[in-house]
C-alpha positions as CSV (number, residue, x, y, z in Angstrom):
1,M,-6.4,-8.7,-18.7
2,N,-8.7,-6.6,-16.6
3,Q,-10.7,-7.8,-13.8
4,A,-13.8,-6.4,-12.0
5,G,-15.4,-8.6,-9.7
6,N,-14.7,-12.0,-10.5
7,I,-15.1,-11.6,-13.9
8,R,-11.4,-11.5,-16.0
9,W,-11.5,-10.1,-19.4
10,T,-8.5,-11.1,-21.6
11,H,-8.2,-10.0,-25.2
12,F,-5.6,-11.9,-27.6
13,D,-3.9,-10.7,-30.7
14,S,-4.9,-13.6,-32.7
15,V,-7.9,-16.3,-32.9
16,E,-5.2,-19.1,-32.7
17,S,-3.6,-17.7,-29.4
18,L,-7.4,-17.6,-28.0
19,R,-8.2,-20.9,-29.3
20,H,-4.7,-22.3,-27.5
21,K,-5.5,-20.6,-24.2
22,A,-8.7,-21.9,-24.2
23,C,-7.9,-25.6,-24.3
24,D,-5.3,-25.3,-22.0
25,A,-7.7,-23.5,-19.5
26,I,-10.2,-26.7,-20.2
27,V,-7.7,-29.2,-19.4
28,A,-6.3,-27.3,-16.3
29,C,-9.9,-26.9,-14.9
30,A,-10.8,-30.6,-15.8
31,Q,-7.3,-31.7,-14.0
32,A,-8.0,-29.7,-10.7
33,A,-11.5,-31.0,-10.7
34,I,-10.5,-34.5,-10.9
35,E,-7.9,-34.2,-8.3
36,K,-10.2,-32.7,-6.2
37,N,-13.6,-34.3,-6.8
38,G,-12.6,-37.6,-9.1
39,R,-14.7,-36.4,-12.1
40,F,-15.0,-33.4,-14.2
41,S,-18.2,-31.7,-15.6
42,I,-18.2,-29.4,-18.5
43,V,-21.1,-27.8,-20.4
44,L,-20.4,-27.1,-24.0
45,A,-21.3,-24.4,-26.4
46,G,-22.1,-24.4,-30.0
47,G,-20.8,-22.4,-32.7
48,N,-17.4,-22.2,-35.0
49,T,-14.7,-20.9,-32.3
50,P,-15.6,-23.7,-29.8
51,R,-15.6,-26.3,-32.9
52,A,-12.0,-25.2,-33.4
53,I,-11.2,-25.8,-29.7
54,Y,-12.9,-29.1,-29.7
55,R,-10.5,-29.8,-32.3
56,L,-7.5,-29.0,-30.4
57,L,-8.6,-30.8,-27.5
58,R,-8.5,-34.3,-29.3
59,E,-4.5,-34.3,-28.8
60,A,-4.9,-33.2,-24.9
61,K,-3.6,-35.6,-22.4
62,A,-6.2,-36.1,-19.9
63,D,-8.2,-38.7,-17.8
64,W,-11.1,-38.9,-20.3
65,S,-12.9,-41.6,-18.4
66,K,-13.5,-38.8,-15.7
67,W,-15.3,-36.3,-18.1
68,H,-18.7,-35.9,-17.6
69,V,-20.2,-33.7,-20.9
70,Y,-23.5,-31.8,-21.0
71,H,-24.8,-28.7,-23.2
72,G,-25.7,-25.3,-22.8
73,D,-28.5,-25.2,-25.4
74,E,-29.9,-27.4,-28.6
75,R,-32.0,-26.6,-31.6
76,C,-34.9,-28.6,-32.0
77,L,-33.6,-30.7,-35.2
78,P,-32.9,-34.5,-35.8
79,S,-30.3,-35.9,-33.5
80,D,-28.1,-36.2,-36.9
81,H,-28.8,-32.8,-38.2
82,V,-26.0,-30.9,-39.4
83,D,-26.9,-28.1,-37.2
84,R,-26.9,-29.9,-33.8
85,N,-24.5,-28.7,-31.2
86,S,-24.3,-32.3,-30.0
87,L,-23.3,-33.5,-33.2
88,M,-20.8,-31.1,-34.1
89,A,-18.9,-31.7,-30.8
90,R,-19.1,-35.6,-31.5
91,Q,-17.6,-35.1,-34.9
92,A,-15.4,-32.4,-34.0
93,W,-13.9,-34.1,-30.5
94,L,-15.6,-36.8,-28.6
95,Q,-15.4,-39.3,-30.9
96,Y,-11.5,-39.3,-31.1
97,V,-11.5,-39.5,-27.4
98,N,-12.1,-42.0,-24.6
99,V,-15.2,-40.1,-22.6
100,H,-17.3,-43.0,-22.5
101,A,-20.8,-42.9,-24.4
102,S,-23.0,-43.0,-21.0
103,Q,-21.0,-39.9,-19.7
104,V,-21.5,-37.6,-23.2
105,H,-25.5,-36.5,-22.0
106,D,-27.0,-34.6,-25.2
107,I,-29.9,-32.7,-25.0
108,P,-32.9,-34.8,-26.7
109,A,-34.4,-31.5,-28.6
110,E,-35.6,-33.8,-31.3
111,L,-38.3,-34.6,-29.1
112,G,-39.5,-30.7,-29.2
113,N,-38.6,-28.0,-26.8
114,V,-41.4,-28.7,-24.0
115,T,-40.5,-32.5,-23.8
116,G,-36.9,-32.1,-24.4
117,A,-36.6,-29.4,-21.5
118,E,-38.3,-32.0,-19.4
119,V,-36.4,-34.8,-20.2
120,Y,-33.1,-33.1,-19.8
121,S,-34.2,-31.2,-16.6
122,D,-34.9,-35.1,-15.2
123,T,-31.0,-35.6,-16.5
124,L,-29.7,-32.7,-14.4
125,K,-31.7,-33.3,-11.2
126,N,-29.6,-35.0,-9.5
127,I,-26.1,-33.1,-11.1
128,G,-24.6,-30.8,-8.6
129,T,-22.4,-27.8,-9.7
130,F,-20.6,-27.9,-12.9
131,D,-17.0,-27.8,-12.7
132,M,-17.1,-25.4,-16.1
133,V,-19.7,-24.0,-18.3
134,I,-18.6,-22.6,-22.1
135,L,-20.5,-20.2,-23.8
136,G,-20.6,-17.4,-26.6
137,L,-21.7,-14.5,-27.2
138,G,-24.1,-13.2,-30.0
139,E,-24.8,-9.7,-31.5
140,D,-27.8,-8.7,-29.6
141,G,-26.4,-10.0,-26.2
142,H,-27.5,-13.4,-26.1
143,T,-25.9,-16.6,-24.4
144,A,-26.9,-20.2,-24.9
145,S,-30.5,-19.8,-26.2
146,L,-31.2,-17.1,-23.7
147,F,-32.2,-14.0,-25.9
148,P,-32.9,-10.5,-24.8
149,N,-36.5,-9.9,-24.1
150,H,-37.4,-13.7,-23.6
151,V,-38.7,-14.5,-20.3
152,V,-38.0,-18.2,-19.2
153,N,-38.8,-20.2,-16.3
154,N,-35.7,-19.9,-13.9
155,S,-36.6,-22.4,-11.5
156,A,-36.1,-25.4,-13.9
157,D,-32.6,-26.5,-15.1
158,A,-33.4,-26.8,-18.6
159,V,-36.2,-25.2,-20.6
160,P,-38.2,-24.5,-23.6
161,V,-37.8,-21.7,-25.9
162,F,-40.2,-20.7,-28.2
163,N,-39.8,-17.8,-31.0
164,S,-36.2,-17.9,-31.1
165,P,-35.0,-14.5,-33.2
166,K,-32.2,-17.1,-34.9
167,P,-33.7,-20.1,-36.6
168,P,-34.8,-22.6,-35.8
169,S,-37.6,-21.1,-33.7
170,D,-37.9,-23.8,-31.3
171,R,-35.1,-24.7,-28.8
172,V,-34.1,-26.3,-25.7
173,T,-31.8,-24.4,-23.2
174,L,-30.2,-24.4,-19.7
175,S,-31.7,-21.7,-17.5
176,Q,-29.5,-18.9,-16.2
177,N,-29.8,-20.2,-13.0
178,R,-28.3,-23.9,-14.2
179,L,-25.8,-21.8,-16.0
180,C,-24.5,-19.7,-13.2
181,D,-24.3,-23.1,-10.9
182,T,-20.8,-23.8,-11.9
183,H,-17.2,-23.0,-10.4
184,H,-15.8,-21.3,-13.9
185,V,-17.6,-19.8,-16.8
186,L,-15.5,-19.4,-20.0
187,F,-17.0,-16.8,-22.6
188,L,-15.5,-16.9,-26.1
189,V,-16.1,-13.6,-28.0
190,T,-14.8,-13.4,-31.4
191,G,-15.7,-11.2,-34.0
192,V,-16.1,-7.3,-34.4
193,G,-19.8,-7.7,-35.1
194,K,-20.0,-8.5,-31.1
195,Q,-18.5,-4.7,-30.1
196,E,-21.7,-3.6,-29.3
197,A,-22.5,-6.3,-27.1
198,V,-19.2,-6.3,-25.3
199,D,-19.8,-2.5,-24.6
200,H,-23.1,-2.9,-23.1
201,W,-21.8,-5.7,-20.9
202,R,-18.7,-3.4,-19.7
203,Q,-21.1,-0.7,-19.3
204,G,-23.3,-2.7,-16.7
205,V,-26.6,-3.2,-19.3
206,A,-28.4,-6.2,-18.2
207,I,-27.8,-8.3,-21.5
208,P,-28.4,-12.1,-21.0
209,A,-24.6,-12.8,-21.4
210,S,-24.0,-10.1,-18.3
211,L,-26.4,-12.2,-16.0
212,I,-24.3,-15.3,-16.1
213,T,-22.3,-15.5,-13.2
214,A,-20.0,-18.6,-11.3
215,K,-18.8,-19.5,-8.2
216,D,-15.1,-18.7,-8.6
217,V,-14.6,-16.9,-12.0
218,V,-15.8,-15.8,-15.1
219,D,-13.2,-15.8,-18.0
220,V,-14.1,-13.7,-21.3
221,Y,-11.7,-14.3,-24.0
222,S,-12.1,-12.1,-26.8
223,Y,-10.4,-11.7,-30.3
224,E,-11.2,-8.2,-32.7
225,V,-13.3,-6.9,-29.8
226,V,-11.7,-3.8,-28.0
227,L,-11.8,-3.6,-24.5
228,N,-12.8,0.1,-23.7
């Protein structure tokens, strides 16, 4: 493990060990938050690596009634579309545990990116600091739907994304400032294609992912990436 500032870099020799460690870290964070504040707020990421971790969480021993679930970004597609992050999380994990439906807050991106962002910002306006934010890393250095050379309104909690370099072009994402308003960030970085982005990050290049901070710690769990 390498640590610089409040960023901890941990490389794993297998994707299975990364998944299990991430699952354990999420459950431990939840337990600590519930013991301290009586609730646990978590922001989810989309993607294959998170999907596998969510499946592991089905079997976790947790006080699900105290969990409050949010999303970091969403594609502007129908709510039942196979590519929706919210549908993936529900099918992989949430439908199997006792998190009350009223405590799962999907981004209403089916309303369009502008309206969806406005509605989700309203959902978040009375929500304090998150306990944990889970994020991924794109080959171009993006995280959530914050892309290089895209300017978004960081004064809002949720913002519309136009002309995304990855389809669909319209999305809703939490802003950089809102993603940083958390105690713990957990980045999941797998795949050799992420090497250049990780190198830039560690060299101090201002890619979107490197701009995400946390009040306590940012953990980066990596597999198939060399941490030079």
